N, C-alpha and C positions, 0 to 999 in steps of 0.2 A: 783539765777538763778541755774537751774540744769540740769544736764547731760543731762535729759530727751528733754532738749530744741534744742537739736541737733537731727536733724531727716534727716539728709542727710549727708554723707560723704564728710569731710573736704571741699575739690576744688567746692564741689553742692552749700555747704552752701550759702546761699542767692542770689539763680540764679534761682528762681521760675521764673522770668518772660522770662530771657534768655529758661529755660525750656519750658515755655507755646509757643515762639515762634517756638523753635524746634519742637514741638508736632505742630503747625500750618503748619508748613513749609510740613512736612508731610501728614497732612491731605490734604492738598490744592492738591496735586500730586492725590491722589484718583479722584479729580475734573477735573486731566488731568489741572491743572493748576499750571507750571515748576514755584519752586524757586528756588532763591540762597540767601542763608544764608553765611554771613560772622561771624564770631564770633572772636571778634579782644580785647586783650589785652595783656600786659609784660607776660614774663616766669613767670609761676606758677599761674597767676590767674585761673585756672581752664577751659582752651580750649580744651584740651585733654579729658580731663572727661563731659563736655559738649558733644564732639562727641561721644564719648563712649555710654552716653545715645543715643543720636541718632541713634546708632547702633545697639542696643539693642531695641528700640521702632521700629524700621523700621524693625528689622525681626520678632519684632510680628505681626507686620501688613503683612506678607508675600513678601516684598520688596527682589529684590535684591541688594544687599548691596556690593558695590565696595568700597574699601578705601585703601587711601596709606598715606605715612607719607616722608615726605621731610627730609633730615639731609643736615649738614654744606658742609660734603666733598662729597655729589652726587652733586653738582648745576650746574656742568662740564659734567652731562651726560645728554647729548640731549635724552627728551621725555623720562627721568626715571620715573617721576611719573604718567604720561601717562600709560605706561608699566605696573606698579606695578596694576594701575586700574584696566585692562583690558587684559593683557599680558595672564594672568594663566585661568582666565574665560575664554577668547578663546581658548588658548592650552588646555587644561580639557573637553572642550564639545565634546560632540559625534560629528558623521561624520556631520548626518540629522542637529543637531544643529548649529553647525559652518559653514554649508554652509547657512543656514537662515542667521544669525545675520553677516555674510559678504556679502550678497547678494547685488547688486545695488552697491549706490555709497561708502559703506561702504569698498567693496573690496579694496578702496584707503588706507585704513589705515592697512592693511594686510604686507604692507612694513614695516612700522613702527615697528607692534607686533610680526612680524613672521619670521624676518630675523635680522642679526646680522647688525652693522652698516654699518662694509665690503662689504655687499651682495646687500645693498639698489641699486637700478638703479640711475645712475646720468648722461646719457645722455655722448654726448662728452667730454674727460676730455684732459686737458693739461698736457706734461709729459716735463715740463722744462729743464728735465738736471737729474742727479745722487740723487737718494735718494730714499726714503724707498716707496713712491709711488705717483700718481699723485695728483693735487686736481682737485675734480669735477668740473666740468664747466656747463654751459647750465642752464636748467629750473631751479628753484627754483619752488618746488613742496610743500613747507610751506602750502600754501593755502589750496592744494588736500589732504594732509594728514588731514588738521582738520576738510574738509570737511566729509572726508570719517570715522575720528573719531566719528565725529557727528552723522550721519546715524548709525555707529554702534551701538553705547547707543540707539538712537532710536530703531533699531531693539531688542536689548537687552530688551529695557522698553515695546517693541510688546508684550513679554511672560510673563514680571511679572513687576510693579511697581521698576523703577530704583532708586537708593541713593548713588550719589559719595561721598563720605566724604574724605578730604585730611588735613592734618595736618602740621602744620610747614610751611605752605605756603611759609613765606619767604625766605627758601631756598630751593624753586618749581626751577627749570633749568627754562629757557626761552622760550623753543619750549613747553612745557607742559603747562605754562602759557597761550599761545599765544592759546595752543587748549583747554584749559579749558573757555577761555574768548571768545571765538569762540560759543563753545558749549552753554555757559550759556546764549549769545545773541538770542538763539534760542529753548530758554526750554519751550515759549507758545505753548499751545494745544499739551503738551506731558505728560508724566507721570513719570515726573523725577525731583527728589530736587538735588541740589548741594549743599553742606556745609561743609566749608570752616574754617580753625582755622589759625590765624597768627599773630605774634607780628606787633606792630604798624610798618609799611612800608615806608621807604623814598623812592621817585622814583628813584633818581638816582641809589642808591644802587640793587635795585630789581624792575625796570621799568615794566615787564611786568606784575610782579603779583599786584603792586600799581595802575596798570589800568584796572585790574579786579578788584580790589576793590573798586576804584572810580566809576565803570561803576554803568547807573543808575541802572540797572535792579539788582542789589545787593543789599540787605539790611543787614547794617550792626550794629551790636550788638557791645557797646564797651563794657567789663566789667569794674565794679567796685571794689576798694578794699573792705576790707570786715569791717562792721562798726564798734562799741564799742559792743557792742551789739552779732554782730555775733564772736569777736574774743574772747570775753566772753565764749560763748557758745562751742566753738570750744576748748577752754583750760580746761574749764571743761567735754567737752568728754573724750578728752585725756589724761589728767592728774586725772580725777577723783575726782575733789576737785575745789570747788568752789572760782576763784579767788578774790583778791582784788581789786579794780578797778586801783590803781595805779598799780601793777601789768601788768593788761590788757592794761593800757596808756604806757607802757613802749614795751610790746611786740608790737604796734602799732608802737610806733617812728623807733624800729628798721627793722621793718620789711614793714613799709607802707601798712597794711594789706593785703600781699600776700598771700593769704593761704596757699602755699606749704611753704613759707619760714616761714609762723608762727608755720606750722608741723614741719619742721626741727628744728627751736629753742624750739619746745615744748619736742623732742628727747634729744636734748643737756642737756633742765634743768631736764628730769626724770635723766637722763646718771649720771648727777652730784649730784641727790638727794635731788635738790632743792625743795620748798614748790611754792608754789600762793602767797603768804603773799607781806604786803608792804616791808619788808627786801628783799627778795626775788629782788623785783623790782630793787632792786640796782646794783643788780648783773649780770643782763640780757644785759645790754649794754656791758659790759665786757667779754661776752664770748667768741666769737669769731671778733677783732676788723678789720677784712678783710673783714668783710661782712658775713649775717647768712649762705651765701650759700656752707661757707668754713666749713661748720661743717662736711662736708662730710668728710674734708681732716684730722681730729679729729677722725672718725670716724674710717677711713681708718688706722689711726695710731694706733687703738686699735687690728686690724685683724695682723694676720701671715704676715709676709713680703711680702710672694708670692702673696697674694691678691692683695698688694698694687701695686706689679710687674704688674700683669696682667692687674688691674684698668688703670692703666697708660696705657700699650699696647691700650686697647680698647678704650681710649680715643683718644689715635690716629688714631686710625680705622674706629672708627665711628661705629653709631648703624648700625645693618646690618650684620657684619663683620662674617665670618665663623672663628667656636671657632678654627678651626686647624691651620688658620691665626695667630691668636690671641695668641697660645699655641706657631708655631714657634717663635712669636716676644718677647713674653715674656722668651721663653727658660724653658717652662712647657711641663711637659708629663703626663699620665696616672694617677696614685694618686694624685700627687701635684698637676695637672691643676684640677682634679673635686674639690678636697679639696676648693682651691683656689676661684673658680669660686660658690661654694657653700658657702662661707662665706660672698660672695658680695651678694648674692642675700637675705643670711640670714641679712645684712648687710641694706639691704634695698636699695641698689646701682645698682643692676641689676634687670632687671625683670626676675620671672621665665618663665619657655615655651620656644619654640622651637628657638625662635628669640632670638640671642644676642641683647639685647637693654638696655638702661639704664633705671631706673624707671623717670629719669626726665633729659632732656636737660641741665637744671641748672645744677645736678650733674656732666655731663660730660664735660661742660664746667667749673667746679669748678677744677677739676683733670685737664683736659688738660692746664687750665691757670696757675696752681701752677708747669707744666714744666718748666725747665730753657730754652733758646735758646739753648745750645750745646743738653740736652737731646731731645729735638721734633728733633732736626736735627737729631740725632742718629736713633731716630724711625722713621721719614717718609723717609729717606734712606733705613732701615732697611725693613718698612714695604714695599717698592715699590719693592726690590729684590724678600721678599718672594710672592708676587700675580705676579709679572711677572713669577716667577719658576715652579708656578702653572696653567700657562696662563689664567690667568685673561684679561678682555677687557682692551687695552688698556689705554681707558677713564679713568681707575676705577685704573690704576700703576699710570698715567699720573698724578692725582690728588695729591699723594705722593710728586713727582718730584714739584709739586708747592709751595710745602712748602720747601724745601730745597733750598738751595745758591749755585749760578752759581760753576759750577766745571771743565769745558772744558772736560766734558764725552761724548763721540759722541754717546754713546747707550741709552744716557737720550736723545740728539738731535732727535735720530731716532723715540723714543719711543713718544716724544710729537709732530714729526710731522703724525706719523700714528696715535693717538689720534685725531690730529685736521680732518685729514680728514676725521676719521670716524664721527667726530662733525659736520662738514661741509655736509656729506652727509646725517645727521639727521637732518641738516635745523639749528642746532647750529654756524651761522656766528660768532657771538661776543666771546661765547667759541673758537673756531676754532682760532681765534685772538691772544684770549691770550694765548693761549698755542704754538702757534708761534713768539710769541713775548718773552715768558721765553726759547723758543728754541737759539731765537738769541742771547740772554744773557749768555747761556751754554758758550762759542758757537758753532755755528759749524766748522766744518773744511775750510780751506779756499775755497777748489774747490767746498764745497755746498752751500757757504753761499747766492748767488746771488738766487739759487732754494728757499732756505729758505726765503729770503725778498720777491719774487714775492709770493711763497704760503699765506705770511704774508698779501701781498696788495689784492689779490684776496678776501682773508676772510673778509678784513678789507669792501673791496667793495660792498659784498654778505649784509654786516653787515648796509650797509649805511653810514661807519663811513668815515666824510671828510677825516682822517690821513691815509687813504688806498693812497692818491694822494703822499705821499713821498715815501713810497716804489717799488710804481707801476713806477714813474719817475724815480729813479735810475735803474730799472731793463732798463728801455727806453735807457736811457744815457750810462750806463756801463755793460749792460750784454753781455754774450759773445755766451750764447746756442741761433740760431733764436727765438726755438720754445718758449724761455721765453719773449723775447723781443717782438713778434706777441701778445703772450696772454698777458702780462703787458699792451700794446700798445691800444687793443681793449677794455681789459675791463676799461682802464683808461680814453677811448675816452667816451665809455657808462656814465662815472660817471660826465666827464665834460659837456658832453652835457646837458647830464639832469639836471643838478647845472644849466644852462643858458649860459652856454662858449661854445658854437659850436667854434667857430674859435678857441679853445685853441686846443678843440677836434680835428678836425681836422689836426693842427699843427703837435697834436703826433703820429697821424698815418703818415703823411706824414716823419717825422723823425725817425721813425721803418723802413719806407720804403726805406729810402738811408741805414740806418744801416742793413739792409740785402742783403746777394748775392743773387742777379736774378736766381737762379737754380734751383727752388725747388717750392713747395708749400706759403711758406713763403709769400712773397708778393701776390701770389692770393687772402690769406687770408686778407691781409690787403687790397687789391683794393677792396673785397669784403664789408668789413668794412666802407670805407670810401666811396663808392658808396649807400651804403645803407642809409648812413647818410646824402647823398647827394640831398635825397629828402623830407627830413624831417629836413632841417636847411639850410638858405642861405647861412650863411658863410661856412657850411661845402660843399655847392655846390662850392661855389668860387673859395675852396682846393681844387676841384676834377678838376675844369674845363679841365687843363690841359688831365687829365685821360679818362674822359668820351671824349672830341674832339678824342681820337685816339682810341676808341673801334669801333670795325666792327662786323658785322651780321658775324657770324659763319657760317650760311648757313644750312636749315634743320633744323631738330631735334637738340636740346642741348646734349652734351654729358657728362656734367659735372656741379656741380654748377656753377663754374667760368661762363662756357656758359648760364648758366639760368640767373644768375644774368646779366648778359652781357644784355640779351636779354631784361629782364625788365628795367634794366636804360634807353636802349634805347627806349622802347616803351614809358618810361616816358618822355624821352626828346622829343618826338616826341612830344606830348601832352604838357607839360610845354614851349615849343619854338616855339608854332601855327605853327606845321609842317602838317601833313598828319592822319589823322584818320585812314585811311585802313590800312598804315603801323604801325600805334600804337599799333590795333587791333591784327596783326599779331605776332607782338614782346612779345604782353602780352600773346596770347592764348599759344604759342608756350614755353613761359617761362614756366606757370603752365602748361604745359603736361610733363617739364620735372622734376617738381615737385622744388619746392625753399622752403627755410630754413623760419619759424616765428618766431621770436625772439623779443617780442615787447620791452622786458625789456633793450635790447642791441642797441636798435634802427634800427636791421636788420630786419623790418619789410619787407622782401621781397615778400610774398603773398599780403601782402597790396597793395603792391605801383603796383604789375599788377590787382589785382582785380579793383584797383581806377580806372587805365587806362579802363580796359572794363565798367565800369560804364560811365566811362566821351564821352566813343564814341559809348552810346546805344547799347553794349551788355548785356542789365540788366540781361536775362535770365541767360546767362553763367556766370555771375557775380555773381548773387543769389544761384545758385546752387553751384560755390566754396567759396561761405560764408559758405551754409550750411552743406558744406562735412566740413568746418573747424569745423565748429560749433560743431557737432555730437562727431568730435574724441576729441576736447578739451572738453568737458562735459564729454566725461568717462571717460579722463584723471582728472577732477578735476580741468582742467586749468583757472582759473576764471581770468584772465589778459587776454590771449587769448580770451576768451568768451567775455569779456568788450571790448576789441580793434575791433572786427570781428563784434561785436553788434553793435559798431557804426558804423561802415560801412555799415553793413546792412542795418541799420536807414535810411543811405544819400541813397542807393539804392530802398530801400521803395518809398521815397519820389517822384523820379524819375520813379518810375513806375506810381505813382500816387496811393499809398496805405498808406496813410497817417495813420490809426489807428495801421495798421504794424508796420510803422517806428517810430511812437510814444512808442509802446510795445519794439521794439529792442535797442529805447532809451534810454528807463527808465530802463531796464536789465544792460547795462551798468552803467549808472548813479548810480545805486543804489548799483553793487559791487564797486565804488569807492574811500568809506570809508575803506573797507578791503585791498586795494590794494597798491603798488608801483611802481613808472614805469608807468602807467595808463593815460599818458597824453594823449592816442590819443583819450581818452573820450571826448575833446573837441568838437571833429566830433558829438558825440552826444548832446551836447547841442545845439550847433548850429542845429541837425534837429529837437530837440524839437521846437526849438524857428520859424523852418521855416512850420514846419508843425503845430504847434499852430496857425498862423498865417493861415494858409489855413481852418483850424477847428473854425474860428470865435472867438479864445478866445483873450481877453484883452493885448494891449502891457505892461503893469503895471504887469497883472500876468505872462507872459513870463519874463518881465525883472526881477522879482523876484525869478525865477527859474534858471536863470546866476549868480544873487548873491546868492543865497544858497548853491550852484555847487562850489563857488570860483575859477571857473576857467574862466582864460583870456587869450588872443589874445595875441602874442606877435611877435614881427616882426622878429625873428628867428626859431620858429617853423610854417614848411610851412601848416599844417592842420589847424593851427588859423585863416589862409586868411577865411576860411569858419564862423567862428563864425563872426569876423569881418565886412564880408558880412551880416550875419542874424541880429547881430546890428543894423546896417543900414538902413536895413529894420523894424525893430522894431521901430526907430525914425520916418520912413516915416509914417508908419500905425498910430503913435499917432499924427500926421499932422508937425512933425519936420524936415522939408525938409530940410530946412539950414543945419543943423546937416548931418543928413545923407547923403546931398552931401558931404560935409565934409569927412565923414568918408569913404564913396564909392571912393572918388579921392585918399584916401591917400594909395590906393591899388596899384595905378599906379608906385610909386616911390619904392616899391619893386623888388627882385632880381625875374627876370623868376622861379624860384624855389617856391615860391610861391603860381604860377598855374593865379595868378591875370592878364597875357597874352592873357590867351586862354579863351572864354566867355564859353566852353563848362565846365570849372571848376569854375569858378566864375564869372557869367555875369552882373557885378558890373556896368558898362556902360548903360547896357539895363536897371536897375534900377535908377542911377543915371539921365539917360537920363528922365524917368517919372520923378522924382523929381524936375527937373529943367524944367520943362514943368507946372505942379502944380505952380511953382512961375511966371510962364509969360517969363521966360527966354528960347524963344523955338530957337532960331538960335544954344544956345549952346547945346539945348536937342537935334537938329536934327542932328547937327556934330558928337557928342557922337553918339548917336544914330546908324550913318551912319557906322559908325568906326568899330561899334560894328559889322553891319553886314556884314560890309568887313573880320574883323578879322574871324569871323564863318564860312563863305563860305570858307575859305583860308583853314580853319583846315577841314572841313566836315563833322561834327556832327549832324545829323536832327536836335536832339531837340535845341542843340544850335543857330542852324539856325534860327528853329521855335519863340524862344524866342528873338532873334534877332529882326528879320522883325514884330515879334507882334510890339516892343517897336516903331521899326521907323515909324510904320504905327498908332502908337496912339501919337505921337507927332509930326508926317509929314502934310502935308494941309489934309485939309477933304476930299478933290475932289480926292487926293492918298488913300487913306485910306483902302478902300474895295478891290482896288487891291493890298494892299501888306498885306493885313489879309488874302485874297485866296492862294497868293505865300507863308506866313505861314503856311496855312493847308493845303497846297500842300506840304511844307518841311516836315512837322511832322508826312504825312504819313507814311512812313519805320521805324517812332523811336516808339517803345511801350511807350511811353511817356501819356500816356491819360489826364492827369491831366491838359498837355499844349495843348493839342488836345480839350478839353472843352474848356479850357479858350478859345482860338482863336475864336471857336463859337459862345460862347455867345459875344464877342465884336464883329463877324459878324451879329449874332441878333440885336445888340444894334443899331450899326451903320445904319443897313437895318430903324430900328423904327424910328432913329434919322431924318432918310431922308423921313420920311412919308411913307415908302413901308412896312405896315403891314402884309402884305400877305407875304412875302419874308423875314423877319423877323423871319415869327411862325418856320419855319422848323429847322435852324440851331437852336436855342432854345429849341424847344421839342426834341433835339438829344443830347443837351449840358445837360439835366437836370439830365436822370437819369445817365450817365456818371459823372458828380459832385458829384452826390448821391452813385457811387460806389467808388467812391476814398474818401469820407468822408469829403468833402470839403465843409465844411458847407456856409462859408463868398461867394464861386460862385455859390452854388446851391443858394441862398437866392437873389443874385443879377440875378441869371437867371428867377426866380420866380417872381421876380420885374421886370424885362422887358417883359416878358409874360403878367403880369398883365398890363402894361401901353397899350399894344396892345388889350385887352380885352378877353386873353385867361387863365381861371382859371384850369392847369392841375391838376388832380388828384395826391393824395401825392405818393409819393415816398416810396410803403410798407417798410418796414426795421425790422419791428420785434424787436423793441427796439435798434440793435444793435449801432446805429448813438449814442448811450447814454451810450454803455461801453467804460470804460477805458482801455487803451492801456495794461493794466495788466492782467483787466478781459477778454480780448478778446484773449491774448494770451494764457491764462490758460484755457478758453472755447475751442482754438485750437487744446491744447494739449488733454483733454479728448474728445474731439468728435473724436479725431484720436486714443483713446482706451487707453491712458493712463491712472493709477490709479494716485489719489490725490499722494503718495508717490513717483511715478514717476516724475511727474509733479514737485513737489517740489525739487527733486534730480536735472532734469535738468533745473530749474532754479534759483537754488542755494536760494532758501526762506523754509520755513518751510511748513508742512502739512497744519496747522491750517491758516497761510495764502492763500493757494491754497483751501482750503472749505471755506473760506471769499471770495474770487473771483468769485468763481464755485457759492456758492449761490445768490451771485448778478447780476450774467450772467444769471442764471436761471430767477430771476424776470422780469430783462430786455425784456430777450427775450420768456416772457411768456409760458416757457418748465416747466414739471415737472422731467423731469430724462434727463439721459445721452443717453438714445438711441435719444431723437430727437434733439441731437445737431447737429451732420451734417446736417441735413434739416433745421434746423432754419438758422445755418448761411449759407449755399447755399442760401435760400431765401433770407435775409439780403445781398449779394452781399462781405459777408467777405471771 
């Protein structure tokens, strides 16, 4: 074998397949087929060289190439890799270019890229007591930032194809890894490629990066060691001589065929003047007993002492360090510094150029690993001081403090707390928790300890860590500052509630209430939290019974949050406890007019409470306007959890308005966002709405049951909105003919606490549904008693839609000679309600009753009136029944012309509506949190179904179709 056999650099030897995959990924970008390629291998296998080839190839093809390299000491810098990728590109752009890139949803990314962590807005803050600064509370902007970064990348790719290259993903900070995963799942139809290099990942060590690599969208290339032939070619090229086979075998045994390690070994072979003979093979294994990578230590030993000192300082600082920091840490300056750096570059330890970087992470690890514990402690302590003195970011300084032993240093505590605050503000709750745990170990001053414990609990809670409960419980039990007690109690109660431990959550709030004095806003905050939980949990409601019983109408407009939430509570109480629809509406309107907080992730969904009351009391138009206002704001902010929650409520409003396709579209928005969100429990409403609307749309019970199973959403006896899913599930059983099971499921509503809403037919009309199933089984006495009770309850409350539904059920299960009178009463009750679907249903029942009595002429008018009404609602099952009744009296009505709208899927309709309103594909995609490719696909299908050729025709087509 000759040296001519080596046609590529060592790291790219025998990597032809991988190189072709890189080229293919870049070619695919030319067809707007975004690709995610992961190059996985141990250190030294050639990952970085493949990335460099990708960079060169992409540059030649005219790509915009953005690259980043993670380092071991930068894992605690939130969004560090994202900033490496985008920050310089954005900040270095011209004004017009930057405005174009940050247009639309991309503006959400500017908080991450153009502001220091401490400047990132974080809505209300909790000030627990003495300390360097409060921990941010309120919304978690993580999804919004990810959404913004995706659209920033998309906007940049609009100017030129984009390649995102990341090396050493195993050290990527968690927020950046989540952002990269978010982008990776949305590359379809985008001129973007993402190429990542990583060592094999362990899910517990780097969960976010491991999830990205495991995502089905990622194609993983696992690098293999060099073969005998490849190793021989490398030896021949590097040592300019043909090696003996036994020498090749010895090299492979020592290095495992790792290209970098083979190269290091051969450098040492050359330095010692060994040949490549069989005799030399015997000495290969003795060169570096502690591992081939440590040849670098032998290399350093041959250099001037100052070079070794500088190398050790740089190993502690890590890649990307400033040379001035390294100089102060090593105690070098002027010519001595220049000579030491030149020696390291000449020896192949450091890279030449403007960035201070080791030629390979293995070299840094070897030098750092050779430091004694005492020397590491000294270097990291000194490094933290050097960085702090020059004003480095607190996170960068804290990274070195984290590598030192606790020493009761109060300055270190303050530094760690500030770094934790910055980390939390940038969405890295787990990183903040680690910093605060270390601050507690330091430890802090006695008077600051509770404040640090609180901050630790809050950070762990934001990270979803169960061990947050310990610190938070300690603060509630023994904290001295009332602000700290309140903050801990509210956060802990939220964790317990969403962990299915609502009784404990309410108890914690009550315990905190007892510990704070009744002379300020602290008790008001706890009251708001307890009241908010009381209408999402039956147990929390029991805990709040005494508090709610003492509430009084403040009279007139609400003047503050406590008065507004009091009104919302009173409104819901009127609804749940079957009192007065008129009062419930009044309270809800006044509460909304005052402005209510919406924090679904904290169980304090006050706006949802008030809007749900309006929906149940037939104030459907105001309820719809309220959801639209919140949605518009949430979409601008990228607040996906709020979008999902309000879309689920909007779906229910749509069903009550008789807009079934729109209701399904809203429900689908919520369900599609579910996998990306935590705390999206209100999406249970979307699943229930999908079932109820699907039944009206004549979908099969089996297909709808599968929808429920796919989402994984279940109803429980604690979460109040779950009662809607229980009701929907029972209707599925009835539709499948299993009336016994349907009755059992519906009757189970009766035993629940009134906070579940089952007392009031305006919330869950389960008695009407159960009566119909009982009648199907011939159990007429039970059916009539249950229906009569439903009528009594509905009339007592006074909501027209609920009264109409109850009267219809009472008519259908009652004596046939009383049916017509009761149906006409139901129609009259529904007259003031905008519930057109219920109106159409009763009209069909009236026509069917006339037809059954042989009054064919009288049957015609209500059936003819009901048919287009059912069609406009999209109620296929009811429309089919109306046609069958008309056919039975000899009437063949002309088809209700909908120009294909009836076949539009919910997603197609929602996209078509937004396009008809003038939205571009990009704007629609940003509004719906989907990709432009998805919008393009849905719009194309809508065009075909509506039989139109352009967007200009959409408004007329949809209007003509009754959409």
